[in-house]
N, C-alpha and C positions, 0 to 999 in steps of 0.2 A: 429520692431523695436528692435534694437538694447537691448541686455540685460542690466542693470544697476546691474554694484558691488554696493556691501555693505562690508563696510567693518566697523571691529567692532569701537565705539566711545570711546574715553579715554578721558580725562581730560588734555588739552594740558596748558602747561604754558609757556611763556618765561623767563629763567632762565638766563640769564647771561652767562651760563658756557658751551655754546657751542649749541645751537640752542632750538628748542622746549622740550619739556622732557612729556612724557606719567606717567599723574600721576595715572590713573586708576590701583587700588591694583586688587580686586578681578572680577571689570566689565571687564577691557580691558585681551583680549585670546590673544595672539602671534600668527602670520602668517604662522610660520615654521611649515609642515606636519613631522608628526614621523608614522613608521607601526605599525599598529594594532589600530590605532584611528583616529578621526578628527585633520585638521591643529590646532597646539598650543595646544592637548592634552596630560594630563598628563598619570604615567600608571594604572590609575581608569579613563579615559576619560572624564576627569575634565579639566576644561581649565585652566591652567597656569597662576598664576597672574603675575604683573610685579614683583614681590619680587624675586618668585621663579625661573625665568627666571633671574634675576641679580643674584640670589646664585648662577646657575649653570654656568652662564658666568664665575663668580668672582672666582668658585674653578679651570678653567680651565686657568685662566689668571696667568702667570708667574708673572709679575710685584704683584699682588695683594698678592701672597704667599710667595716673598720676602720681601716686606714692610712689610707685616703682622710678619713674624718671626724677625724682627728686631728691631719691636713693640715691640711684646710679651717678647723682651730679657731686653730691654730697660727699660718694666715695671716692668719684674724681679728683676733688678739691681736695680731699683728704692724703690723696700720693701725691698730687702734682698740684701744690699753692701756689707758685710761684709762677704758673701758667697765667694762672687772671689776678696776681697781686705780685707789684716790683717790689722791692724793698726788704726790710726785715721788720719785722711785728716788735723787736725791742728797738729799734731808733726811735728815739722819742725828742722833742726840742720843746722847751719850758716858752717858750716865747710864742708858741702857737698855740699854748692852751686852752681850751674850749673852743679854740674857732670853729667856724662852722667848715660845711664843703667850699671845696678849691680843688684847685689844680693837682692834679694825682690824689687827692683825698676826699675823693666822692660821699664822704661821711661824716668829714668833720675829723676833729684831733677831741680827743678825751683831756683830762684834766692834767694828765702829764706831757702832753704833746703828743702823743701816739698815735698814729696814723688808727684810727677806727676801721675804716674798711681791710686796710693789712690785717691786721688783728682778730676781724671775725672771720675772715679766709682761713688763717691760720687756726683758730680756735676750731675749725671741726675736726682736724688731725684728731685734736684732743677727744673729742666727744664720741667721734666711731670709735677711735680706737679702744679707747673702756666700754663703749657698749659691746662690740662686736667680741672683745676678749672677756669681757662679763660673763654676757650671754655664754660662749661655747663653753667656760667654767663649770656654769651652772647646769647646763645642759647634760655633760660628760656628767659631772658627780652623782648629777640627782636624777639621771635616769640609769646611772647602772647600779643605784643602793635603792631608788624604788622599784626596779625591773628584778633585781633579784627577792627584794621584800615580797613580791605581788606573786613571785613565781615560788619561791620555797616555805613561807610563810612561816609560820609556828615562832621560835621565841626569837627570829630574826626581824621581822613583822613586826610584832610586839616591841623590839626595842627601835627599830625607825621611828615606830607612830610616835611613841613616846617622848624620843629626841626631837624630833619634829616640831611636837607640841612646844618644846621649851623654846626652840628656837621662834617657833612663833611669837610668844609671849614677849619678847625684846624689841623696841622700838627700834625702828631701823635706824631713824635721825638723831635719835641718844646715844645709838649701839656705835653708831661711824664718828659721834662727839667725843665717848671713850675712849673708841679704841684708837682713831686715828689723832686724836692729840697727845698721841704719846711715839709715833713715828717722824722720825726728823728726815726719811728722804724725799726727796722731791721730786719720786717719777708716780707713771701712774700705777703700779704694780701694786702698793699697799690697798689704792681705792680699790681697785679689782679684787683683789684676795677678801677686801671687806664685801662687797657686794657679794663675791661668790660664798662664802661665809654664812651671810645670811638671806642669800635669796636660793639656795639648792632645796628644801624642803618642800615649798611650792610646784619645782618640776617634779619631782620624787612622790609625791602625794598622785600628780596626774598619771606619772608613770605608773606607779605601783595599783591604780584603779585600772587602765589600761589592759595591763598583763595579766589582774585577776581575772577579767572578765576572756582575753583572749585564749586563757589556756583550757579555759573549759570546753572548748567548741570542738567540735569533731575532730578534724585536719588535727589537731596537737594531739588528740588523742591516739587517732592512726599512726601519728608520727612514733609516739612512746612505745604503742604495740606492736614497732615494725623494731622496736630496737634502738631509735634513734638515742644520742646522748641528749643530756642538759644541755650542751650548751649548741649543739645541733638546734635544737629547739627552739631556744630562746633569740637565736641571730637568726635563722632560717624560717620560722613559721611565727612568731611571735612577736619579735622587734617589728615586722615591716608592717606589720597588723595593728600595731598599737604606738606607732609614732605622730599619728595626727593630731590628737591634741598635744603634746608634748608640742611640735611645731608651731600651732598656733599660740601658744602660751608665751611659749619664748620668743618671738617674732613680736606681740604686744610689749613683754618687760624688757625687750632692747630698748626702745622709748624709754620706758621710766627708768632704768640705768642709767641713763644718759642725761635725765632730769635729776636725777639722786647726782651724780658726778656734779654737776653744775652747782644743786644746794649746799652740797659738801663745801667746795670751793669758795662759793658766796659767806659758809660763814669762819672760813678759814681754816678748815681740818682736811681739807682736799688736797687739792694742789697747793700749790704757792708762788708767787713770783721768785724768779722772773719766768715760769713756765706759762705759758699763753694758755687760756681758757674762758669759755664764755661765760662761769660763774665768778672767775676772779674780776672780767673787765665787768661785770653786772654790778659787784662787789665796790667795786671804785667809781664807777659812775653814778652808785647814789647818790652820795653827798651833793653833787651837781647836776643834782634833775631836774632845778629851776631853769640854772645856766645854763647848763649844755644836755637839755634833755634826748639829742641826737648820738650820743654815746652811750647812752641807756636802752635805747630803741633799735638799735641795730644788734647789739647782739641779743638782746632779747629775742627778738624778734626770730634770730637765726634759729633759737635753741628751741621758740615755741614750734615754727615751721618742721624742724628735724623731729622732733616727739612727736607732733604731729602725724608726719609722712606712715614713721612707724606703726603708730596705732590705727592708721586705716590701713596701713600692709595689713597689719593682723585680722584685722575684722573681715576685709576680704579673703583674707585664706579659708577662717572661721566659717564662713557663708559659703563659700565651695565645698568645701569639706564636710556639710553638714545638710545631710540629703533630706529634712524635713523643710529646708529653704527653697527647695529645687520646683 
């Protein structure tokens, strides 16, 4: 009789982000051979986990390295904008309105005579704050609700599914125009709250599918047979093996939230002056695009590079966590 090949079994989940994804963390060994040890073995002869393999691939991926450098620079600029830009972003001189680049203003001046370089640098703080806080809120709320629905099922799962259907039917930009138009606060928190309100259903469905797949595997059944509580099974056995697709989607979504904040600010319902935001600067520079294109070019370019960096980072993480692409 022909020999049957036995391959290591991992937790497989359909993520919607490029096909099945191996979610086994310490249980799944890779199929690659290496000198001095068995297939998929590390330096000490131990099986490499999905995360160690992913980190090894990420370190060799130039897309990941480039996007990480850009994001690290953006975080640095957000925390210490005065380190590379002198002066206040609110200091404007109408006598310099629409002037081109000059000493102390390498990007020129906008229609109000504000230093475009200084405003572009300080605008990174708003974008990074909104993107990070909205992503954390969406991941926390969506993962908890989706994970509980996937684990317990029943009426809770049915209720969550119908609720997410309702939220998916709401157009994001139109919902922002309606909800944020009645908000008088000039801080980032109403914008972040709106993004969390409409963004959690996507993460909840990803988390629900991952938990449903992970709970069916033998290590979960064994833990339940040994008398482990539901909270221990969820936190110690299911969550580490179901978090990979959530991380991928959240990384890509972070760039989307930054773009959404700029869009809402451009339309006048997000942040409003005197707040400093790339969306506000793009909106203010649009009427002067023929006379002062530089005032529109730089904040638009900064927004595009930021969103692209997070999307590239998400794509690199997805490729590293998808075993079919190895």
